[in-house]
N, C-alpha and C positions, 0 to 999 in steps of 0.2 A: 564038707566044703570049707575052704579057708577064706575068711572075709578080711580084707585089708583096709584099714582106716586111712583116709587121706589126712594130710597135715593141715590143709587149709580149712577155713570155716565152711561148714556144710550149709547149703541153702536148699530148702524143699523146692523141687522143680514144678512150681505151680504153672499152669497154662491157662490163658484166657479161654473162657467157655466156648466161644465160636471156633477158635483155633483147635481146641481139644476135640470138638465134635467132628471137624474136618479130618483130624488125624485118626480118630477112632474109625471113621468110615473107610479111610484109606487102608488102615491096618487090617480091618475085617476082610478086605478084598485080597489080602495076602494069605492064601490058604495054607501055605507052609508055616507061616508064623502062628496062625490060629491053631493048627494041628500040633505044633510044638508045645504051645502053652497048655493045651488040653492033655497032652501026653505028660507034661511035668506035673499036672494036677491029677493024674489018673482018671481023667474024664469027669472029675467032680466039679462041674460048673453049675451054679444056681440057675434053674431053668429060665428065670426072667431075663437073664443076661443074653440068652440065645434068641429071644423073641423080638426085641426092638432096641432102639437106642435108649439106654438107661442112664439117668443122673442119680447116683446112689449116695444117700446120706445115712451112714450107719450110726445108730444111737441105741442105748440100752432099751429104752421104750420109745416108740415113735410118738411124737407129739407135735402139734402145729405151733411151735414157738416161732419167733421172727426168723430164726435160721432156717427152719423147715419151709417157711413161706417164701423165703428168698429162693431156695432150690426149686420149689414148685413154680414160681414165676419164671425162672430161667428155663425150666423144662417146657412150659407153655410157650414161651417166646421162640424156642428153637425146635419145637416139634418133637421133643423127646418125652419120655415118661419119667416122672419123679418116683424113685423107689426109696421108701423109708424102711431101712433094714433094722430089725430089732433082735435082741437076744434075751428072752425072758427066763433063760436058765441061769443067767448070771446072778450073783448075789448082791443084795442091797447093802450098801455101806455109806454112811453119812460123810465119810472121809472124802469120797469122790464127789467133786463139785457138780457134775452132771446128774448123778443119781440123787444127790441131796435136793437139787432143783426140781426133780420129779415129785418128791415128797412135799416140798415147800415151794411151789412155783411162784414166780414173781410176775405181776401184772404191770404193764406199762401203760400209763394214761398220759395224755397231753393236755396241759392246762396253760393257757396264755403262751403257747409256743414252747413251753418247757416240758420235758419228759419227767414224769414222777412215777415212782415205783412203790408197790406194796405187795407183801407176801401173803399167800394163802396157806394156812397150816393144814394140809390135807391128811398127813400121816403121823401117827405116833412114832416118831423116829426111833427112840430107844427100843420099842417093842418090835420094830421091823428089822433092826440090825441083824445082818447075816442071813435073812430069809432069801430064797430065790425070788426074783422079781415077780414071777408069775403068781406067787403066794402072798404078795403084799396087798393089804387092804387099806382103804382110807378110814378115817375115824368114824364115818357113818356106814361102814360095812361094804362099800363098793370095791371091786377089784381095781387096783391102781392102773394097771395096763389098759383095762377096758375104758376107764375114765379118759385117759390121754388119747387112746386110739379113737374113741368116739367123737372127739372134737373135730376129726377130719370130715365128719359128715357135712360140715358147712361147705366143703369143696367138692361135692359129689360130681359136679359138672366138669371137673378138670381131670387130666390123665395122671393118675398116681396109683401107687400100690404100696401097701404095708406088707413087708415080707418078714416072716419069722425064720431067722437063719440060725437058730440055736443048734439044730442038727448038723448043719454044715460046719459050724464052729467046733462041735464035738468031734467030728471026723477029721478036723484039720488043726490039731494041736492046741486044743483049749488049755489055757493056763501056762503055755510055753510061749512067751511073748515073741521072741525072735523067730521061732519056727512057724508060729501062726501067721505073723505078718509077712514072712517070706512067701507064704502060700496065698494069703489074702490079697496082697498087692499085685500078685501075678494076674488076678482077675481083671485088673484095670490097665493092662497093656493093650489088649485088643478086644475085650468083651464089654466093657462099660467105662464110665467116667466116675471117679470118686470125688465127691464134694466133701472137703474136710478142712480143718484148721489145725495145723501142727505147730504154730509159732507162738502160743501163749507161754509166758515165763515158766509155768509149771511143767511144760512139756520139753524143756531143754535136754534133760537126760534121755528121754524117749527118742527125741529127734536125733541126737548125736550118737547115742550108743546102740539104738535099735534100727532106726530108719536109714541112717547114713550107710552102714555096711550093706544092708539089704538092697537099697536102690543102686548103689555102686556096683554090686554084684550082678544085678539084673541088667544094668546097662552094659557091663563088660561081657556077660555071657550070652544075652539074648539080643543085645543091640538097641534096646528100647527101655525107657523109664516108664513107670505107670503114669496114666493120665490123671492128674490131680488138679482140681479147681478149688479155689477158696470158697468156703461155704457161706460167705456173707460179703457184703460190701465193705470195702476198706474204710469207708467213712464212719461206720457204726462201731460203737463200743461193745465190748464183750457183754456187758450187762444188758444192753438193749437186744443184742443178738439172741441171748438165751432167755429172754423174757417172752411172755405171751401178750398178744394184743388185748386191748381193753375188753373187746366183745366176749372174750372167753372167761372173764372174771366170774360171771354168774353161773356159767356152766361147770366150773371146777368146784 
């Protein structure tokens, strides 16, 4: 397929959450649209997307930082299920900000109305470099993924799911960024809602060179853009969004 880049500045088509949910339900009733997307993906739809309205936050390891808690709150408010999709077959690298934060999570405390942050040195980062995330251990011998996933136990009364999507990623062009996202974003036309933030300065290349042609192509070919909602409140800083609440400090 030929992807044509537009000359104008590209903006991610974020949708307010309530509107996105209404659009998702309307699109799901369009059997021809759903069938077409499933045909495009060879029927390879993660099962949780077929079961109920899903608000999906994809991260390397699912962890209840402030970003995840925002998605959880939105799901509870609108009667959806929060799905925290993770990929434990991916490799750890400290160059990646999100992966580095898993190894050295930051705790946010509030003192006299001011947010203060401190890091917890969970992992020997040089020793973990290049390991699959599923094989990374903390300094005291715990599996890193189990530590982060285990923090969700505090929210057992809410509707959420941790989904291990490594096999789906393997089947859908792992390591080939454009081809993978062309398939991944297809899931969020009529099967679920993606909660994500694509507008950090470090994502400019990804947004302009990867997402722009994919979303433009989808809109032209299928007639719909994927349903994407920002994964945090616009009032909050990136540092706060990616930090963990104070109560998790002792558990990490």
